[in-house]
C-alpha positions in Angstrom: 117.4 73.3 100.8 115.5 74.2 97.7 114.1 77.7 97.6 110.7 78.8 96.4 109.4 82.2 95.4 106.4 83.0 97.5 103.3 85.0 96.5 103.3 88.5 98.0 99.9 89.7 99.3 98.8 93.0 97.8 97.2 95.9 99.7 94.3 96.2 100.7 94.3 92.4 101.4 92.9 92.0 104.9 95.6 89.4 105.7 98.2 92.2 105.7 96.5 93.5 108.9 96.9 90.4 111.0 99.4 90.6 113.8 102.3 88.1 113.6 102.9 85.7 116.5 106.4 85.2 117.9 108.4 82.3 116.5 108.4 79.6 119.2 111.5 77.8 118.0 114.1 78.6 115.3 114.2 75.4 113.4 114.6 74.2 109.8 111.1 75.3 108.9 111.9 78.9 110.0 115.3 78.8 108.2 113.5 77.6 105.0 110.9 80.3 105.4 113.7 82.9 105.7 115.5 81.5 102.6 112.2 81.6 100.6 111.5 85.1 101.8 115.0 86.3 100.8 114.6 84.8 97.3 111.2 86.4 97.0 112.5 89.8 98.1 115.5 89.7 95.7 113.4 88.6 92.8 110.7 91.2 93.4 113.1 93.2 93.7 113.0 94.7 97.1 115.1 95.6 100.1 112.9 94.1 102.9 110.1 91.6 103.4 108.1 90.5 106.4 106.5 87.1 106.7 103.1 88.8 107.0 103.5 89.9 103.3 103.7 86.2 102.2 100.8 85.2 104.4 102.8 83.6 107.2 101.9 85.3 110.4 105.1 84.8 112.4 107.7 87.3 113.4 110.3 87.0 110.7 111.7 89.7 108.5 114.5 89.8 105.9 116.4 92.9 104.9 119.2 93.7 102.5 119.9 97.3 101.7 123.3 96.6 100.0 124.0 97.6 96.4 125.5 94.1 95.9 122.5 92.3 97.4 124.7 90.0 99.4 124.3 91.3 102.9 121.1 89.6 104.0 119.9 90.2 107.6 117.3 88.0 109.2 115.4 89.2 112.2 113.3 86.7 114.1 111.0 88.0 116.9 112.5 91.6 116.6 111.9 94.0 119.5 112.5 97.7 119.4 114.8 98.5 122.3 115.2 102.2 121.7 114.4 104.9 119.2 115.7 108.5 118.8 113.5 111.5 119.3 114.8 112.9 116.1 112.9 111.9 113.0 113.9 111.3 109.4 111.7 111.5 106.3 112.3 108.8 103.7 110.3 108.1 100.5 109.0 104.5 101.2 107.6 101.9 98.9 106.3 98.4 99.6 106.2 95.1 97.7 102.6 94.8 98.8 101.7 98.2 97.4 103.5 98.2 94.0 104.1 101.5 92.3 103.2 103.6 95.3 105.8 105.8 97.0 105.4 108.5 99.6 107.4 110.2 102.4 107.1 108.7 105.9 108.6 110.2 109.1 110.2 107.6 111.4 112.8 107.7 114.3 116.2 108.4 112.7 118.1 105.9 114.9 116.9 102.7 116.4 118.2 99.7 118.4 116.6 96.3 117.7 117.1 93.0 119.4 116.2 89.8 117.5 117.2 86.2 117.0 119.3 85.0 114.1 118.9 81.8 112.1 120.8 79.9 114.8 118.4 81.1 117.4 121.0 83.4 119.0 120.1 86.8 120.3 121.7 89.9 118.7 121.3 93.6 118.9 121.6 96.0 115.9 121.9 99.8 116.1 120.6 101.2 112.8 120.2 104.6 111.2 119.4 105.9 107.8 117.9 103.5 105.2 118.5 100.5 107.4 116.5 102.0 110.3 113.7 102.9 107.9 113.6 99.4 106.4 113.6 97.6 109.7 110.8 99.8 111.1 108.8 99.4 107.9 109.1 95.6 108.1 108.4 95.5 111.9 105.2 97.5 111.1 104.1 94.6 108.9 104.5 92.2 111.8 102.0 94.5 113.7 99.5 94.4 110.8 100.4 97.9 109.6 101.2 98.9 106.0 103.2 102.0 105.4 100.3 103.8 103.7 98.6 103.9 107.2 101.3 106.6 108.0 99.8 108.8 105.3 96.7 111.1 105.3 93.2 109.5 105.0 92.8 111.1 101.6 96.1 109.5 100.3 95.1 106.2 101.9 91.7 106.1 100.1 93.4 107.1 96.7 96.0 104.3 97.1 93.3 101.8 98.1 91.3 102.7 95.0 94.4 102.4 92.8 95.3 99.0 94.2 91.7 97.7 93.8 91.6 98.9 90.2 95.0 97.2 89.5 93.6 94.0 91.0 90.4 94.2 88.8 92.5 94.9 85.7 94.7 91.8 86.4 91.6 89.7 87.0 90.0 90.9 83.8 93.2 90.0 81.8 94.7 86.8 83.2 97.3 86.8 80.4 99.0 89.8 82.0 98.9 91.8 78.8 97.1 94.7 80.4 99.8 95.0 83.0 102.6 95.1 80.4 100.8 97.7 78.3 100.7 100.0 81.3 104.6 100.2 81.3 
């Protein structure tokens, strides 16, 4: 299988708000999608990516929170089985909202059921960063971006910032404006 880096949609692209459909069959096409998503996530670099973010509206997410970046987890048709009443605050970022980070409260412990690349069902109990990452990516499958957990004021500021970045990139296709901002 050859892998391809996929283009990541950027907020506020309306395609990020489409709900993903369940995967009907785990086949070579889905395995290739997961491999391409993993390569895209690692190159970005990120720790999670939902198919929605690469404009594929099927329920597939990839996650790797390891320091060594060699513990890829693939969740196909993930379902939240349980969540704790206790919440944790984590500073979240998103490959679709580059350069924006903010605290989001989410359940501290979750249990998720999904299919793996062989089409076999599995259950994961997650806490800490893994729980945050899985919930963040599952939000994408529901058409929700993490900034929607923030206040209306923060959402409008982030939206304006992203639209300005997009305009700056369009005005300078060479990418020089982006590198000057570093």
